[in-house]
C-alpha positions as CSV (number, residue, x, y, z in Angstrom):
1,M,95.5,79.5,116.3
2,N,96.9,83.0,116.9
3,R,96.1,85.8,114.5
4,Y,98.5,88.7,114.2
5,D,97.7,92.0,112.5
6,K,99.7,93.3,109.6
7,A,101.6,95.9,111.6
8,F,102.8,93.3,114.1
9,K,104.0,91.0,111.3
10,E,105.9,93.9,109.6
11,E,107.6,94.8,112.9
12,A,108.5,91.2,113.6
13,V,110.2,90.9,110.2
14,R,112.1,94.1,110.8
15,L,113.2,92.9,114.2
16,S,114.3,89.6,112.8
17,D,116.5,91.6,110.3
18,E,118.1,93.3,113.3
19,I,118.6,90.5,115.8
20,G,117.9,87.3,113.8
21,P,114.8,85.3,113.4
22,T,115.5,82.9,116.3
23,K,115.9,85.7,118.9
24,A,113.0,87.7,117.4
25,A,110.7,84.7,117.5
26,E,111.6,84.1,121.2
27,Q,111.2,87.7,122.2
28,L,107.8,88.1,120.5
29,G,106.4,84.7,121.5
30,V,105.9,83.7,117.9
31,S,106.8,80.4,116.4
32,Y,110.1,80.4,114.5
33,Y,108.5,78.8,111.5
34,T,105.7,81.4,111.5
35,L,108.2,84.2,111.4
36,Q,110.2,82.5,108.7
37,E,107.0,82.3,106.6
38,W,106.5,86.1,107.0
39,I,110.1,86.6,106.0
40,K,109.7,84.4,103.0
41,R,106.7,86.3,101.8
42,R,108.6,89.5,102.0
43,T,111.5,88.0,100.1
44,L,109.3,86.7,97.4
45,H,107.1,89.8,97.0
46,G,109.4,92.6,98.0
47,D,109.0,95.1,100.8
48,G,105.5,95.9,99.8
49,A,104.5,92.3,100.4
50,P,101.1,91.5,101.8
51,I,102.6,90.0,104.9
52,G,99.5,88.8,106.5
53,S,97.4,91.6,105.2
54,G,94.6,89.1,104.3
55,H,95.0,89.7,100.6
56,A,96.0,86.8,98.5
57,Y,98.7,87.3,95.9
58,T,96.8,87.0,92.7
59,S,97.8,86.6,89.1
60,A,96.9,90.3,88.5
61,D,99.7,91.2,90.8
62,K,102.3,89.3,88.7
63,T,105.0,91.3,87.0
64,A,105.7,90.9,83.3
65,R,108.9,89.0,84.2
66,E,106.9,86.5,86.3
67,V,104.5,85.9,83.5
68,E,107.5,85.5,81.1
69,L,109.1,83.0,83.4
70,E,105.9,81.0,83.9
71,K,105.6,80.7,80.1
72,E,109.2,79.6,79.8
73,I,108.7,76.9,82.6
74,S,105.6,75.6,80.7
75,E,107.6,75.4,77.4
76,L,110.5,73.6,79.2
77,R,108.1,71.1,80.8
78,R,106.6,70.3,77.4
79,A,110.1,69.8,75.9
80,N,111.1,67.5,78.8
81,D,107.9,65.4,78.2
82,I,108.9,65.1,74.5
83,L,112.4,64.1,75.4
84,K,111.2,61.5,77.9
85,D,108.9,60.0,75.2
86,A,111.8,59.9,72.7
87,L,114.1,58.3,75.2
88,G,111.5,55.6,75.8
89,F,111.1,55.0,72.1
90,F,114.8,54.7,71.4
91,A,115.5,52.6,74.4
92,K,112.7,50.2,73.3
93,D,114.2,50.1,69.8
94,R,117.7,49.2,71.1
95,K,116.5,46.2,73.0
96,R,115.6,44.4,69.8
């Protein structure tokens, strides 16, 4: 398994912006899917993304908006569970 330093990964992502990920991967001798993963990390975490820096993205790095969205997702999942239970209850009741 190849290991690339942070500077190489950042340059690879910049090159892919200029010439496209397929050509950049071919020129650099990197797997297309590896390069796509680096690009995805930059997209998710912004230009200051830890692209292969060895630092995991932790909950302490989350923005207030991310925390708010996670809360909302949790509430929506609970609401969906309640609705599924209600649907089962009423469907069982209609069969009688």
